N, C-alpha and C positions, 0 to 999 in steps of 0.2 A: 973491949972491942964490942961494937954493935953491928948486928947483922940487919940489912934492909933488903926487901925483895924488890928487884928492879923490874923484872918481867914475869908475867904469868901467862901460861898458854893452856887454854881449856880445850878438852876433847869431848865433844858432844856425841853420844852414841844412842842407838835405839833401833827399832824395827819399824819400817814404813807400814802405817795402818792401811794397807791396800784396800780393804773393803770400805773402810770409814771414808777415805778420800777418793775412792773410785779409780784406782790404779791397777792395771794389769801388767805384771812383770813380763808375761809372755809377749805382749805387744812391744815392750821395750827390747826384749831379747830378739825379736824379729827385726826391729829397727837396726840393731847393731849388726846382725848378719847381713841384712839387705844392703846397708851402707858399705859394709866391707866388700861384699861381692861386686857392687855397682861402682864404688868409688875407690876402694882400697884403702890402706892406711894413709894418713897425712903425709905428704911429701917432706923429706928432710926431717922426719920425727924420729928420734932414736928409739922411741918406746912402741912404735907401730900403733899409735892411737888412732881411732876412727872418729871423724867429726860427726856429731850428732845434732840434728835440727828437726824442727817441726813435729814435735811429739806432745800430744795433749797429755799423756801420762807423765812425762817429765815436767811439763808445766805445772801439773797438779802437785808433783813432789816439791817443786820450787815454791809454790804457794804455801804448802804444808811447812816448809822450813821457815818462810817469812812469818807465818802465823805464830809459830813456836818462838821465834826471836821476839816478836812483838808482845807475846805473853810474858816473857822473861824481861821485858823492857830493855832489850838490846837493840843494836842498829839493824836496819833492814837489809838482808842479803839480796843483792840484785845479780843475776847470773851473768857472767861474762862470756863463758863458752862451755860446752858440753861435749865430752869425749867418751868413747867407749873403748873397751879392751876385751880380747878373747884370750884365755890361757888354755891351751891344749894340754894334754897329759904331759907331766913333768916340766911345764913352762911356768914361769913366775913373772911378776911385775918387778923390774929392777929398781933399786933405790933412786928416788927422785923427790923434788918438791916443785912447786909452781911459782916460786919467787925468782924475779929477775933482778939481780943486784945493780946491773947497769941501766936498767929501765924500771926502777922501783915505782915510778909514778903510774906505770901501766900494769904493775903486778897485781894479782888478786889478793884479798885479804884472807879469805877462807876457801877451803877445798872440802868438798864432800866426795866421799868414796862410797858408792852404793852397790851392794851385792845383788846382781840380777839372777845369776845361776851359779850353782856350785857352792863350794866351801873351802876352808883353808884358815890361814892365819894372815893377819895384817899386823905389821910392826911399825910403830910410830916413834921416832926418836925425840927425845927431849932436847931442849936448847943446850943443856949441859952434857953433851953427848960423850965427853971424855970421862965422866963419872961412871962408876960401876952401876949397872942396872938403870941406865939413863934412857929407858925406852918403855913403851907400853905395848903389850902384845894381846890381841884380841882374837878370839875364834869367830870366823865369819860363817854366816849362813844366809841362805837366800832371804832378801828383804832387809837385811841389816844395813845401816848406814854409820858412817864415821865423818864427823864434821870437825875441822881443826884448822889452825892457822896455816896459811899457804907456805910459809917458810920452813915449816917442819919437814924433815926427810921422812919418807915412809916407803915400805915395799911389802910385797906379799910373798909367802913361801910357794913352793912348787905345787901345782895342781896334781894331786895324787890319784885322782879319779880317772880311770880308763873309760868310763861310761859317759861322763858329762864334762863338756868344756866350761871352765869358769868364765863368766862374763861380769865385768865391772863397768860402772859408769862414773866418771869423774865430772864434777861440776865445780867450776871456779866462780867465786863470788866477790863482788866489791860490796863493801858495807857502806850504806849511806844513812 
């Protein structure tokens, strides 16, 4: 019997070099809160995501990802949408992915999760989810990012901090 790998799924992780690319996480935090207060969560969105637009800091993060992909000779990630999330004490982000099987041609290729405030764990399931230990678990801290295939399920644990609400940004990308 010969085994062949059919699919590989990479998870890119790191910390946003805020000083180097001139990004202020506090500005992004303010954007999330202001959009939540002024517009509320996206209508008919099970996850209570907040639509994010018009941020120079998020544009700089997108450029950083694009530059990193170009250095590794990978496809260029072009943002499709940007969403924010706020987890209060004992709240989590429920299991989800950003792939739409009935509209696969409009589905994103990659998803970035960026930790703006707070900490906790993010769990990303592997395609062979029925196998034992078929997931990767990462400790999240402010400024960290996780970039992975949009069809992978992921979720975060409960925000255990009573002092700080956890804020996350989700950016979905098309690869060209």
